[in-house]
C-alpha positions as CSV (number, residue, x, y, z in Angstrom):
1,X,0.0,0.1,0.0
2,X,2.9,2.4,0.7
3,X,3.9,2.3,-3.0
4,X,0.4,3.6,-3.9
5,X,0.7,6.6,-1.7
6,X,4.0,7.5,-3.4
7,X,2.5,7.0,-6.9
8,X,-0.6,9.2,-6.1
9,X,1.6,11.8,-4.6
10,X,3.7,11.8,-7.6
11,X,0.7,12.0,-9.9
12,X,-0.2,15.2,-8.1
13,X,3.4,16.6,-7.9
14,X,4.5,16.1,-11.5
15,X,1.7,18.1,-13.1
16,X,1.9,20.7,-10.4
17,X,5.7,21.3,-11.2
18,X,4.8,21.6,-14.8
19,X,2.0,24.1,-14.2
20,X,4.1,26.1,-11.8
21,X,7.1,26.3,-14.2
22,X,4.8,27.4,-17.1
23,X,2.8,30.0,-14.9
24,X,6.1,31.5,-13.6
25,X,8.0,31.5,-16.7
26,X,5.2,33.0,-18.6
27,X,5.5,36.1,-16.4
28,X,9.3,36.5,-16.7
29,X,11.2,37.5,-19.8
30,X,14.6,36.3,-18.4
31,X,17.2,33.7,-19.3
32,X,17.0,32.5,-15.7
33,X,14.7,29.4,-15.1
34,X,12.4,31.0,-12.6
35,X,9.8,28.3,-13.0
36,X,12.1,25.5,-11.9
37,X,13.5,27.7,-9.1
38,X,9.9,28.4,-7.8
39,X,8.9,24.8,-7.9
40,X,12.1,23.5,-6.2
41,X,12.0,26.2,-3.4
42,X,8.3,25.5,-2.9
43,X,9.1,21.8,-2.6
44,X,11.9,22.4,-0.1
45,X,9.7,24.5,2.0
46,X,6.9,21.9,2.0
47,X,9.4,19.1,2.8
48,X,10.8,21.2,5.7
49,X,7.3,21.7,7.0
50,X,6.6,17.8,6.8
51,X,10.0,17.2,8.6
52,X,9.1,19.6,11.3
53,X,5.7,18.0,11.7
54,X,7.2,14.5,11.7
55,X,9.8,15.5,14.3
56,X,6.8,16.7,16.5
57,X,5.0,13.5,15.9
58,X,2.2,15.1,14.0
59,X,2.7,13.4,10.6
60,X,2.4,9.7,10.2
61,X,4.3,7.6,7.6
62,X,1.4,7.6,5.2
63,X,1.3,11.5,5.1
64,X,5.2,11.5,4.7
65,X,5.0,9.0,1.8
66,X,2.3,10.8,0.0
67,X,3.4,14.4,0.5
68,X,7.1,14.0,1.1
69,X,8.2,11.1,-1.1
70,X,5.4,11.4,-3.8
71,X,4.4,15.0,-4.1
72,X,7.6,16.7,-3.1
73,X,9.7,14.2,-5.0
74,X,7.8,14.8,-8.2
75,X,7.5,18.7,-7.6
76,X,11.1,19.2,-7.2
77,X,13.5,18.5,-9.9
78,X,17.1,18.3,-9.6
79,X,17.5,17.1,-13.2
80,X,15.8,20.0,-14.8
81,X,17.7,22.4,-12.6
82,X,21.0,20.7,-13.7
83,X,20.0,20.7,-17.3
84,X,19.0,24.4,-17.3
85,X,22.0,25.4,-15.5
86,X,24.2,23.5,-17.9
87,X,22.4,25.0,-20.8
88,X,23.0,28.5,-19.5
89,X,26.8,27.8,-19.2
90,X,26.9,26.2,-22.7
91,X,25.2,29.3,-24.2
92,X,27.8,31.7,-22.7
93,X,25.7,32.8,-19.8
94,X,28.2,31.5,-17.3
95,X,27.4,34.2,-14.7
96,X,23.7,33.4,-14.9
97,X,24.5,29.7,-14.6
98,X,26.6,30.3,-11.4
99,X,23.9,32.6,-10.0
100,X,21.2,30.0,-10.8
101,X,23.2,27.3,-9.1
102,X,24.2,29.2,-6.0
103,X,20.8,30.9,-5.7
104,X,18.8,27.7,-6.0
105,X,20.9,25.8,-3.5
106,X,20.8,28.6,-1.0
107,X,17.2,29.4,-1.4
108,X,16.2,25.6,-1.3
109,X,18.3,25.1,2.0
110,X,16.8,28.2,3.5
111,X,13.4,27.2,2.5
112,X,13.7,23.8,4.0
113,X,15.2,25.1,7.3
114,X,12.4,27.7,7.6
115,X,9.9,25.0,6.9
116,X,11.4,22.8,9.7
117,X,11.4,25.8,12.1
118,X,7.7,26.6,11.3
119,X,6.7,23.0,11.5
120,X,8.2,22.6,14.9
121,X,6.6,25.8,16.1
122,X,3.2,24.8,14.8
123,X,3.2,21.2,15.8
124,X,6.0,21.0,18.5
């Protein structure tokens, strides 16, 4: 049954990532991949919240499998982030590639830590 929770979560997360990417990119005329950035940071924040809830004992394994592994696993995308960063570097936009890599990692970690803090404050 656990695998079904992951599959259903992924079925929600993957289209959500695509729709987030398209919605954000359509509003920005920039070489930076803001849609992927937004999806990844949102997923990191949600996973941080889930971690905070789990540490406080407020999230059971089913919730973690569905939302954490399934939804967040499909919402966030390291492969697209890597590909888009590589494409920036290959097209001569090396400064943008470096900014995308550093900014994505910093924002993702910051969002995850903030999510854990909020989760522990709410459920702890």
